[in-house]
C-alpha positions as CSV (number, residue, x, y, z in Angstrom):
1,X,49.8,12.2,8.6
2,X,50.0,14.9,11.2
3,X,50.4,18.7,10.8
4,X,51.9,20.9,13.5
5,X,53.7,24.2,13.8
6,X,57.3,24.0,12.7
7,X,60.0,24.0,15.4
8,X,63.7,25.0,15.1
9,X,64.7,21.4,15.4
10,X,62.9,20.7,12.1
11,X,65.5,22.8,10.2
12,X,67.7,20.0,8.9
13,X,64.7,18.1,7.5
14,X,63.2,21.2,5.9
15,X,66.5,22.3,4.5
16,X,66.8,18.8,2.8
17,X,63.3,19.1,1.3
18,X,64.0,22.6,0.0
19,X,67.4,21.5,-1.4
20,X,65.5,19.3,-3.8
21,X,64.2,22.4,-5.5
22,X,67.6,24.3,-5.9
23,X,68.6,22.7,-9.2
24,X,65.1,23.5,-10.7
25,X,63.2,26.7,-11.4
26,X,60.8,26.1,-8.5
27,X,62.9,28.5,-6.5
28,X,65.1,31.4,-7.6
29,X,67.7,30.6,-4.9
30,X,70.8,29.1,-6.4
31,X,72.5,27.8,-3.2
32,X,70.8,25.5,-0.7
33,X,70.5,27.1,2.7
34,X,72.2,25.3,5.5
35,X,70.3,23.8,8.4
36,X,71.4,26.7,10.6
37,X,70.1,29.2,8.0
38,X,66.8,27.3,7.9
39,X,66.6,27.3,11.6
40,X,66.9,31.1,11.6
41,X,64.2,31.3,8.9
42,X,61.8,29.2,11.0
43,X,62.4,31.4,14.0
44,X,62.1,34.7,12.2
45,X,59.0,33.8,10.2
46,X,57.3,32.1,13.1
47,X,57.5,35.3,15.1
48,X,54.7,36.8,13.0
49,X,53.3,34.2,10.6
50,X,52.3,30.6,10.7
51,X,54.7,27.9,9.6
52,X,53.6,24.3,9.5
53,X,55.1,20.9,8.9
54,X,53.5,17.6,7.9
55,X,54.9,14.3,9.1
56,X,54.3,10.6,9.4
57,X,56.1,8.9,12.3
58,X,59.4,10.7,12.5
59,X,59.6,11.7,8.9
60,X,58.8,15.3,7.8
61,X,57.0,15.1,4.5
62,X,56.7,18.8,3.7
63,X,56.1,22.3,5.0
64,X,54.1,25.4,4.3
65,X,54.4,28.9,5.6
66,X,53.3,32.5,5.1
67,X,55.5,35.6,5.2
68,X,55.2,39.3,4.4
69,X,53.8,40.1,1.0
70,X,56.0,42.3,-1.1
71,X,57.5,44.6,1.6
72,X,56.5,45.5,5.1
73,X,54.1,48.4,4.8
74,X,51.0,49.1,6.9
75,X,48.7,48.8,3.9
76,X,50.0,45.3,3.2
77,X,49.6,44.2,6.9
78,X,46.7,41.8,6.2
79,X,48.2,40.3,3.0
80,X,50.8,37.5,2.9
81,X,52.7,35.4,0.4
82,X,52.6,31.7,1.0
83,X,54.9,28.8,0.0
84,X,54.6,25.0,0.2
85,X,57.4,22.5,-0.4
86,X,57.0,18.7,-0.3
87,X,59.6,15.9,-0.3
88,X,59.5,14.2,-3.7
89,X,58.2,11.0,-2.0
90,X,55.2,12.9,-0.5
91,X,53.9,14.6,-3.7
92,X,50.4,13.9,-5.1
93,X,49.1,12.5,-1.8
94,X,47.0,15.5,-0.6
95,X,49.7,16.7,1.8
96,X,50.1,20.0,0.1
97,X,46.4,20.7,0.3
98,X,46.3,19.7,3.9
99,X,49.2,22.0,4.7
100,X,47.5,24.9,2.9
101,X,44.2,24.1,4.7
102,X,46.0,24.4,8.1
103,X,47.8,27.6,6.9
104,X,44.6,29.2,5.7
105,X,42.7,28.4,8.9
106,X,45.5,29.9,11.0
107,X,45.8,33.0,8.8
108,X,42.0,33.6,9.1
109,X,42.3,33.2,12.9
110,X,45.0,35.8,12.9
111,X,43.0,38.2,10.8
112,X,44.8,38.0,7.5
113,X,42.8,38.8,4.4
114,X,44.7,38.1,1.1
115,X,47.0,35.3,0.2
116,X,49.4,35.4,-2.7
117,X,51.7,32.8,-4.4
118,X,54.6,33.7,-6.7
119,X,55.3,30.9,-9.1
120,X,57.7,30.4,-12.0
121,X,55.4,30.5,-15.0
122,X,56.7,27.2,-16.4
123,X,56.0,25.4,-13.1
124,X,52.7,24.0,-14.3
125,X,52.4,21.5,-11.4
126,X,52.4,24.3,-8.9
127,X,50.1,26.4,-10.9
128,X,47.5,23.6,-11.1
129,X,48.0,22.9,-7.4
130,X,47.2,26.5,-6.5
131,X,44.2,26.6,-8.8
132,X,42.9,23.4,-7.2
133,X,43.3,25.1,-3.8
134,X,41.1,28.0,-5.0
135,X,43.7,30.5,-6.1
136,X,43.3,32.5,-9.3
137,X,45.8,33.9,-11.7
138,X,46.4,37.6,-10.9
139,X,49.2,38.6,-13.2
140,X,52.6,37.9,-14.8
141,X,56.0,39.5,-14.6
142,X,58.1,38.9,-17.7
143,X,61.7,37.9,-17.4
144,X,61.6,38.5,-13.6
145,X,64.4,36.1,-12.7
146,X,67.6,34.7,-14.3
147,X,68.4,31.1,-13.4
148,X,70.0,28.2,-15.3
149,X,71.3,30.5,-18.0
150,X,67.9,31.9,-19.0
151,X,65.3,34.5,-18.1
152,X,62.1,33.2,-16.4
153,X,58.7,34.7,-16.0
154,X,56.8,34.5,-12.8
155,X,53.0,34.5,-12.2
156,X,51.1,35.8,-9.3
157,X,48.2,33.8,-7.9
158,X,45.8,35.2,-5.3
159,X,43.1,34.0,-2.9
160,X,41.0,36.2,-0.8
161,X,40.5,34.6,2.7
162,X,38.2,37.1,4.4
163,X,35.1,39.0,3.5
164,X,36.7,42.5,3.1
165,X,37.0,43.6,6.7
């Protein structure tokens, strides 16, 4: 398995991986973005934040990226939200941890301080994954999203990357 920065030509593969989550509560999006929309996301996010893909041979197995936390304000400039998505065939193989490791190293190199993950509360797999990666539960928003005919809570996980500078 190899990890590298995402490129616009990865868009179709990343969109296909992400589309696996659309019918679930892993994401609050209800329509799968097109490859063109994903290409734009890669370009926009990569202008300021790291965006990685993991692959074996020609097959992309997953991706992880960081983006602005909450809203763009100077006080939040060193804080980011992160996401990781894996193809179903690539889960439970250490690929997510490897992607987050690359993401965290690059974020530290770029001077970021705080890392946050926003997870649907019922997504126990993602919660356990983030805890195994050193994140800790920071809070819960009740009935924050409506999907699949029901209200869903989200939980915030946090990880401090830097020493307070």
